[in-house]
Structure formats: C-alpha cells, structure tokens
DRENROBA-307852 format. One line per field, with one value per atom (N, C-alpha, C, O): residue number from 1; residue in one letter; atom name; x, y, z. Coordinates in steps of 0.05 Angstrom, whole numbers, plus 5000, padded with zeros to 4 digits. Layout:
k = NUM_... $
r = a_... $
a = CA_... $
x = X_... $
y = Y_... $
z = Z_... $
***
This chain:
k = 1_1_1_1_2_2_2_2_3_3_3_3_4_4_4_4_5_5_5_5_6_6_6_6_7_7_7_7_8_8_8_8_9_9_9_9_10_10_10_10_11_11_11_11_12_12_12_12_13_13_13_13_14_14_14_14_15_15_15_15_16_16_16_16_17_17_17_17_18_18_18_18_19_19_19_19_20_20_20_20_21_21_21_21_22_22_22_22_23_23_23_23_24_24_24_24_25_25_25_25_26_26_26_26_27_27_27_27_28_28_28_28_29_29_29_29_30_30_30_30_31_31_31_31_32_32_32_32_33_33_33_33_34_34_34_34_35_35_35_35_36_36_36_36_37_37_37_37_38_38_38_38_39_39_39_39_40_40_40_40_41_41_41_41_42_42_42_42_43_43_43_43_44_44_44_44_45_45_45_45_46_46_46_46_47_47_47_47_48_48_48_48_49_49_49_49_50_50_50_50_51_51_51_51_52_52_52_52_53_53_53_53_54_54_54_54_55_55_55_55_56_56_56_56_57_57_57_57_58_58_58_58_59_59_59_59_60_60_60_60_61_61_61_61_62_62_62_62_63_63_63_63_64_64_64_64_65_65_65_65_66_66_66_66_67_67_67_67_68_68_68_68_69_69_69_69_70_70_70_70_71_71_71_71_72_72_72_72_73_73_73_73_74_74_74_74_75_75_75_75_76_76_76_76_77_77_77_77_78_78_78_78_79_79_79_79_80_80_80_80_81_81_81_81_82_82_82_82_83_83_83_83_84_84_84_84_85_85_85_85_86_86_86_86_87_87_87_87_88_88_88_88_89_89_89_89_90_90_90_90_91_91_91_91_92_92_92_92_93_93_93_93_94_94_94_94_95_95_95_95_96_96_96_96_97_97_97_97_98_98_98_98_99_99_99_99_100_100_100_100_101_101_101_101_102_102_102_102_103_103_103_103_104_104_104_104_105_105_105_105_106_106_106_106_107_107_107_107_108_108_108_108_109_109_109_109_110_110_110_110_111_111_111_111_112_112_112_112_113_113_113_113_114_114_114_114_115_115_115_115_116_116_116_116_117_117_117_117_118_118_118_118_119_119_119_119_120_120_120_120_121_121_121_121_122_122_122_122_123_123_123_123_124_124_124_124_125_125_125_125_126_126_126_126_127_127_127_127_128_128_128_128_129_129_129_129_130_130_130_130_131_131_131_131_132_132_132_132_133_133_133_133_134_134_134_134_135_135_135_135_136_136_136_136_137_137_137_137_138_138_138_138_139_139_139_139 $
r = m_m_m_m_k_k_k_k_q_q_q_q_l_l_l_l_t_t_t_t_d_d_d_d_a_a_a_a_m_m_m_m_l_l_l_l_l_l_l_l_l_l_l_l_t_t_t_t_n_n_n_n_l_l_l_l_n_n_n_n_l_l_l_l_a_a_a_a_s_s_s_s_i_i_i_i_k_k_k_k_l_l_l_l_n_n_n_n_k_k_k_k_k_k_k_k_l_l_l_l_d_d_d_d_r_r_r_r_s_s_s_s_l_l_l_l_g_g_g_g_v_v_v_v_h_h_h_h_g_g_g_g_i_i_i_i_s_s_s_s_f_f_f_f_s_s_s_s_e_e_e_e_y_y_y_y_m_m_m_m_a_a_a_a_l_l_l_l_h_h_h_h_f_f_f_f_l_l_l_l_a_a_a_a_e_e_e_e_q_q_q_q_p_p_p_p_s_s_s_s_h_h_h_h_t_t_t_t_m_m_m_m_s_s_s_s_r_r_r_r_i_i_i_i_a_a_a_a_l_l_l_l_a_a_a_a_e_e_e_e_a_a_a_a_l_l_l_l_g_g_g_g_m_m_m_m_t_t_t_t_a_a_a_a_s_s_s_s_g_g_g_g_v_v_v_v_t_t_t_t_r_r_r_r_m_m_m_m_l_l_l_l_n_n_n_n_p_p_p_p_l_l_l_l_e_e_e_e_k_k_k_k_i_i_i_i_h_h_h_h_l_l_l_l_i_i_i_i_e_e_e_e_k_k_k_k_q_q_q_q_k_k_k_k_n_n_n_n_p_p_p_p_r_r_r_r_d_d_d_d_a_a_a_a_r_r_r_r_v_v_v_v_s_s_s_s_l_l_l_l_v_v_v_v_q_q_q_q_l_l_l_l_s_s_s_s_d_d_d_d_t_t_t_t_g_g_g_g_v_v_v_v_s_s_s_s_l_l_l_l_y_y_y_y_a_a_a_a_d_d_d_d_a_a_a_a_s_s_s_s_v_v_v_v_t_t_t_t_f_f_f_f_k_k_k_k_h_h_h_h_f_f_f_f_s_s_s_s_e_e_e_e_h_h_h_h_l_l_l_l_l_l_l_l_s_s_s_s_d_d_d_d_l_l_l_l_r_r_r_r_q_q_q_q_y_y_y_y_q_q_q_q_m_m_m_m_e_e_e_e_s_s_s_s_v_v_v_v_l_l_l_l_d_d_d_d_v_v_v_v_l_l_l_l_k_k_k_k_k_k_k_k_l_l_l_l $
a = N_CA_C_O_N_CA_C_O_N_CA_C_O_N_CA_C_O_N_CA_C_O_N_CA_C_O_N_CA_C_O_N_CA_C_O_N_CA_C_O_N_CA_C_O_N_CA_C_O_N_CA_C_O_N_CA_C_O_N_CA_C_O_N_CA_C_O_N_CA_C_O_N_CA_C_O_N_CA_C_O_N_CA_C_O_N_CA_C_O_N_CA_C_O_N_CA_C_O_N_CA_C_O_N_CA_C_O_N_CA_C_O_N_CA_C_O_N_CA_C_O_N_CA_C_O_N_CA_C_O_N_CA_C_O_N_CA_C_O_N_CA_C_O_N_CA_C_O_N_CA_C_O_N_CA_C_O_N_CA_C_O_N_CA_C_O_N_CA_C_O_N_CA_C_O_N_CA_C_O_N_CA_C_O_N_CA_C_O_N_CA_C_O_N_CA_C_O_N_CA_C_O_N_CA_C_O_N_CA_C_O_N_CA_C_O_N_CA_C_O_N_CA_C_O_N_CA_C_O_N_CA_C_O_N_CA_C_O_N_CA_C_O_N_CA_C_O_N_CA_C_O_N_CA_C_O_N_CA_C_O_N_CA_C_O_N_CA_C_O_N_CA_C_O_N_CA_C_O_N_CA_C_O_N_CA_C_O_N_CA_C_O_N_CA_C_O_N_CA_C_O_N_CA_C_O_N_CA_C_O_N_CA_C_O_N_CA_C_O_N_CA_C_O_N_CA_C_O_N_CA_C_O_N_CA_C_O_N_CA_C_O_N_CA_C_O_N_CA_C_O_N_CA_C_O_N_CA_C_O_N_CA_C_O_N_CA_C_O_N_CA_C_O_N_CA_C_O_N_CA_C_O_N_CA_C_O_N_CA_C_O_N_CA_C_O_N_CA_C_O_N_CA_C_O_N_CA_C_O_N_CA_C_O_N_CA_C_O_N_CA_C_O_N_CA_C_O_N_CA_C_O_N_CA_C_O_N_CA_C_O_N_CA_C_O_N_CA_C_O_N_CA_C_O_N_CA_C_O_N_CA_C_O_N_CA_C_O_N_CA_C_O_N_CA_C_O_N_CA_C_O_N_CA_C_O_N_CA_C_O_N_CA_C_O_N_CA_C_O_N_CA_C_O_N_CA_C_O_N_CA_C_O_N_CA_C_O_N_CA_C_O_N_CA_C_O_N_CA_C_O_N_CA_C_O_N_CA_C_O_N_CA_C_O_N_CA_C_O_N_CA_C_O_N_CA_C_O_N_CA_C_O_N_CA_C_O_N_CA_C_O_N_CA_C_O_N_CA_C_O_N_CA_C_O_N_CA_C_O_N_CA_C_O_N_CA_C_O_N_CA_C_O_N_CA_C_O_N_CA_C_O_N_CA_C_O_N_CA_C_O_N_CA_C_O $
x = 1994_2011_2020_2027_2021_2028_2058_2074_2065_2093_2105_2091_2131_2144_2150_2157_2146_2153_2184_2198_2194_2222_2232_2254_2217_2225_2226_2244_2207_2206_2230_2243_2236_2259_2285_2302_2287_2312_2316_2337_2295_2297_2302_2318_2289_2293_2322_2335_2332_2360_2380_2401_2375_2393_2394_2415_2370_2369_2384_2400_2380_2394_2424_2439_2432_2461_2473_2495_2458_2467_2471_2490_2452_2453_2478_2493_2482_2505_2531_2550_2532_2556_2563_2586_2543_2548_2559_2577_2550_2561_2590_2606_2597_2625_2642_2664_2632_2647_2651_2672_2630_2633_2655_2671_2656_2677_2704_2723_2706_2732_2742_2765_2724_2732_2733_2743_2723_2723_2751_2754_2771_2799_2807_2826_2793_2798_2779_2781_2761_2743_2719_2705_2713_2691_2674_2684_2649_2632_2634_2646_2621_2621_2605_2614_2583_2568_2586_2585_2601_2619_2641_2649_2651_2671_2660_2674_2636_2624_2621_2624_2614_2612_2640_2642_2661_2688_2695_2708_2686_2692_2680_2694_2655_2642_2655_2658_2663_2677_2704_2712_2718_2745_2744_2764_2722_2720_2716_2720_2708_2704_2731_2748_2734_2760_2767_2791_2748_2754_2749_2750_2742_2734_2710_2707_2693_2671_2645_2645_2624_2597_2577_2582_2554_2532_2522_2525_2511_2500_2478_2475_2462_2440_2451_2440_2472_2483_2496_2494_2508_2520_2498_2501_2476_2453_2443_2437_2440_2431_2450_2441_2476_2495_2494_2498_2489_2489_2462_2459_2441_2414_2403_2388_2410_2400_2384_2384_2370_2357_2377_2399_2371_2389_2393_2416_2372_2376_2392_2408_2389_2406_2435_2452_2441_2469_2480_2503_2464_2472_2480_2500_2463_2469_2494_2509_2499_2523_2548_2570_2545_2569_2578_2601_2560_2567_2591_2610_2591_2615_2640_2662_2637_2660_2672_2696_2655_2665_2680_2701_2669_2682_2710_2727_2714_2740_2757_2777_2748_2763_2767_2788_2749_2751_2738_2745_2718_2704_2702_2704_2697_2692_2667_2663_2649_2625_2632_2646_2622_2628_2602_2583_2603_2580_2585_2608_2564_2566_2567_2548_2588_2590_2568_2562_2557_2537_2508_2490_2504_2477_2478_2486_2471_2473_2455_2459_2435_2417_2429_2420_2451_2464_2489_2507_2489_2512_2531_2521_2556_2576_2591_2594_2601_2617_2643_2643_2665_2691_2707_2708_2721_2739_2764_2776_2771_2794_2820_2818_2843_2868_2870_2879_2860_2859_2841_2847_2818_2799_2810_2805_2826_2839_2858_2858_2873_2892_2878_2886_2858_2843_2829_2828_2818_2804_2824_2817_2848_2868_2875_2877_2879_2885_2861_2865_2837_2813_2809_2798_2816_2813_2830_2822_2854_2871_2858_2857_2847_2832_2808_2804_2793_2770_2777_2764_2799_2809_2816_2808_2831_2839_2815_2813_2796_2772_2756_2747_2752_2737_2749_2736_2776_2789_2788_2785_2791_2789_2761_2757_2741_2713_2704_2689_2713_2704_2724_2722_2744_2766_2756_2769_2734_2724_2707_2701_2701_2686_2704_2726_2695_2709_2701_2680_2718_2713_2685_2670_2679_2653_2630_2609_2633_2612_2607_2585_2629_2627_2614_2597_2621_2610_2580_2564_2572_2543_2528_2506_2538_2524_2522_2501_2544_2543_2523_2509_2521_2501_2473_2456_2467_2441_2435_2414_2455_2451_2447_2432_2459_2456_2427_2418_2414_2386_2366_2343_2374_2354_2351_2335 $
y = 7988_8011_8020_8004_8046_8057_8055_8056_8051_8049_8077_8096_8079_8105_8111_8093_8135_8144_8146_8145_8149_8152_8177_8176_8198_8223_8218_8228_8204_8198_8180_8184_8160_8142_8158_8154_8176_8192_8209_8209_8223_8239_8222_8230_8199_8181_8172_8172_8163_8153_8175_8170_8199_8222_8228_8233_8227_8232_8211_8217_8186_8164_8165_8161_8172_8174_8197_8195_8219_8242_8235_8243_8220_8212_8195_8199_8175_8157_8172_8167_8189_8205_8223_8225_8236_8253_8237_8247_8213_8196_8190_8191_8183_8177_8202_8201_8225_8250_8258_8267_8254_8259_8242_8252_8217_8199_8208_8209_8215_8224_8249_8251_8269_8294_8293_8312_8272_8268_8269_8276_8262_8263_8292_8296_8311_8339_8350_8374_8333_8342_8357_8371_8355_8369_8350_8330_8358_8344_8356_8377_8344_8355_8382_8400_8384_8409_8431_8454_8425_8445_8452_8475_8432_8437_8457_8476_8453_8471_8499_8518_8502_8528_8542_8565_8527_8538_8545_8565_8528_8533_8560_8576_8564_8589_8613_8634_8611_8633_8637_8660_8616_8618_8631_8643_8628_8639_8669_8682_8680_8709_8724_8714_8747_8761_8767_8765_8774_8780_8755_8758_8732_8708_8713_8700_8732_8740_8740_8749_8730_8731_8737_8732_8747_8748_8720_8702_8716_8690_8682_8659_8702_8697_8689_8670_8702_8696_8668_8653_8661_8634_8613_8592_8618_8600_8596_8573_8617_8616_8599_8581_8603_8588_8559_8542_8552_8524_8511_8486_8526_8515_8508_8488_8524_8518_8542_8564_8538_8560_8576_8565_8600_8617_8603_8604_8592_8579_8554_8548_8539_8515_8522_8508_8544_8553_8561_8555_8575_8584_8560_8560_8539_8514_8501_8490_8502_8490_8506_8495_8532_8550_8550_8555_8546_8548_8530_8539_8504_8487_8497_8495_8507_8517_8541_8546_8557_8580_8571_8582_8551_8541_8529_8531_8518_8507_8526_8519_8551_8574_8572_8581_8559_8558_8582_8591_8593_8617_8637_8630_8662_8683_8697_8704_8702_8718_8747_8754_8764_8793_8809_8799_8833_8851_8867_8875_8872_8888_8918_8927_8932_8960_8978_8999_8970_8986_8979_8996_8954_8946_8925_8902_8932_8915_8890_8870_8891_8869_8846_8824_8852_8833_8822_8837_8796_8784_8773_8761_8776_8767_8744_8740_8727_8704_8706_8710_8703_8705_8680_8670_8670_8647_8657_8677_8643_8651_8640_8625_8648_8638_8608_8593_8598_8569_8556_8534_8569_8558_8557_8538_8577_8578_8554_8540_8549_8527_8500_8483_8496_8471_8467_8444_8488_8486_8476_8459_8487_8479_8449_8435_8440_8412_8394_8373_8402_8386_8386_8366_8407_8407_8387_8375_8382_8361_8334_8317_8329_8304_8301_8280_8323_8322_8317_8301_8329_8325_8295_8283_8284_8255_8237_8218_8243_8227_8228_8207_8252_8256_8241_8227_8244_8231_8200_8186_8190_8161_8151_8131_8165_8156_8156_8138_8175_8179_8169_8175_8154_8145_8127_8126_8114_8097_8111_8100_8137_8152_8166_8175_8166_8181_8210_8217_8227_8256_8263_8279_8251_8257_8248_8261_8227_8218_8239_8245_8249_8269_8294_8307_8302_8326_8322_8340_8298_8292_8294_8306_8283_8285_8314_8323_8329_8357_8373_8390_8367_8380_8374_8393_8350_8343_8357_8369_8357_8370_8400_8412_8413_8441_8448_8471_8429_8434_8431_8439_8419_8415_8440_8439 $
z = 4440_4443_4415_4398_4411_4385_4381_4399_4356_4349_4347_4340_4353_4351_4322_4306_4314_4287_4285_4305_4260_4257_4272_4284_4271_4285_4315_4328_4325_4354_4361_4382_4345_4350_4349_4366_4330_4328_4354_4365_4362_4386_4411_4429_4413_4436_4437_4458_4414_4413_4418_4430_4408_4413_4443_4454_4456_4484_4500_4518_4494_4508_4503_4522_4479_4473_4489_4499_4491_4507_4536_4549_4547_4576_4580_4599_4562_4565_4561_4576_4542_4537_4560_4567_4572_4595_4618_4632_4623_4644_4639_4657_4614_4607_4610_4620_4601_4603_4633_4640_4649_4678_4690_4706_4683_4694_4684_4700_4659_4647_4661_4668_4665_4676_4707_4720_4718_4748_4759_4783_4743_4754_4760_4775_4749_4754_4775_4783_4785_4806_4795_4811_4769_4758_4740_4731_4736_4718_4690_4686_4670_4644_4643_4629_4658_4659_4671_4661_4691_4703_4684_4682_4669_4649_4628_4620_4619_4599_4610_4595_4636_4648_4647_4640_4654_4653_4624_4619_4605_4577_4568_4556_4574_4565_4578_4565_4603_4616_4604_4599_4598_4586_4559_4550_4545_4518_4518_4497_4540_4542_4546_4561_4533_4536_4565_4572_4582_4610_4628_4652_4616_4630_4649_4669_4641_4657_4641_4618_4654_4642_4664_4688_4656_4676_4681_4664_4704_4711_4692_4684_4683_4665_4637_4625_4628_4602_4603_4583_4625_4628_4628_4615_4642_4642_4614_4606_4599_4571_4554_4539_4557_4541_4548_4530_4573_4581_4578_4581_4571_4568_4595_4597_4615_4642_4653_4641_4675_4688_4705_4711_4711_4728_4755_4765_4767_4793_4791_4809_4768_4764_4762_4772_4748_4745_4772_4779_4788_4815_4832_4845_4831_4846_4836_4852_4810_4799_4806_4811_4807_4811_4841_4846_4859_4888_4895_4907_4887_4893_4878_4889_4854_4839_4853_4851_4865_4880_4905_4912_4919_4943_4938_4955_4914_4908_4891_4879_4891_4879_4849_4839_4834_4805_4792_4771_4806_4796_4820_4843_4812_4832_4824_4801_4843_4838_4843_4862_4825_4828_4825_4813_4836_4832_4807_4801_4792_4768_4777_4789_4771_4779_4767_4778_4744_4731_4739_4738_4748_4755_4777_4772_4801_4825_4822_4836_4804_4801_4785_4785_4771_4753_4766_4772_4772_4784_4762_4742_4766_4747_4757_4782_4739_4746_4731_4706_4745_4731_4737_4760_4717_4720_4735_4727_4756_4772_4758_4739_4768_4757_4761_4743_4784_4789_4769_4758_4763_4744_4715_4701_4708_4682_4679_4659_4700_4700_4699_4683_4715_4715_4689_4678_4677_4652_4630_4614_4630_4610_4613_4593_4638_4643_4635_4622_4642_4636_4606_4595_4592_4563_4549_4529_4560_4549_4552_4534_4576_4581_4563_4551_4560_4542_4513_4500_4504_4477_4472_4452_4491_4488_4490_4474_4508_4510_4484_4474_4473_4449_4426_4411_4422_4400_4403_4383_4427_4431_4426_4412_4436_4434_4404_4396_4389_4362_4341_4318_4350_4332_4309_4288_4312_4291_4270_4249_4275_4256_4236_4242_4211_4190_4192_4203_4181_4181_4169_4180_4146_4133_4151_4150_4167_4185_4207_4214_4218_4239_4228_4241_4204_4191_4186_4189_4178_4173_4199_4199_4221_4247_4255_4264_4253_4260_4243_4254_4218_4201_4211_4212_4218_4228_4254_4258_4273_4299_4296_4312_4277_4273_4265_4269_4253_4244_4266_4262_4288_4310_4327_4346 $
***
C-alpha cells in the first residue's frame, strides 16, 4: 500500500478534525434544539440586513446543495425559526427569512457557541490561531 504524502495527511487530518469538531458542536448546540449546520444557516440569515436570503444563496454560503438546504430548512420552519417567502419579483426564487423566534434562539445559541469555542481553544495562543486561520484561508 502506498504511503500518504504530507499533503494527503494534512487533508485527511483536517477532514477528521472537522468531523469530530462538528459532533462536539452539535452536542453543544443541542441544548437549543439545533445542530451546528442549522446554527450556521441561522447565522448567515442573521447577518443579512433584512434577515432574508434566497434558498440558493443560503446553499452557496453553507457549501450545500439547494435540495440539501431545503431538507435542513423544513424542520426549522416547523419550529418557527425561519419563514419561507415568495419573491415578489420572481416566483421561481424562494426566499428564507429568520423569524423573531429564530433571531432570539440564534442570539442564545451564539452565547453557547462563544463559550464552547473559547473553552475548546483555550490552550491555543493567539499567534497559533492566526497561523491556522492563515493556512485555512489558502485552501
């Protein structure tokens, strides 16, 4: 069997770290009834001035397919965190808006995420975090 190159090892370890981190984040945010992926959807919506994005733009921001985002959004709509709207200019474009309940839950979940992040990364020095961020920006 061929040995993995350094580049292959780096990508393999980044992927495994991402999987493990997502599981920990899911557990942490589970107290709010959402996963990390759902938190990120709420985050991107909250960042918009009107708390509204097209489903396609949200999928792009999350690195997901449009159908994957639709599957993720359905439960969020059922628990009133988001609302689906029709685009008045183009009926083919569906819009997603963060509801008032979603704004409130996002704010609470952000506190949890902040505490989790600071605890998890407490052993890293600022320059180490900056180095990792620099590497990730290049990928």
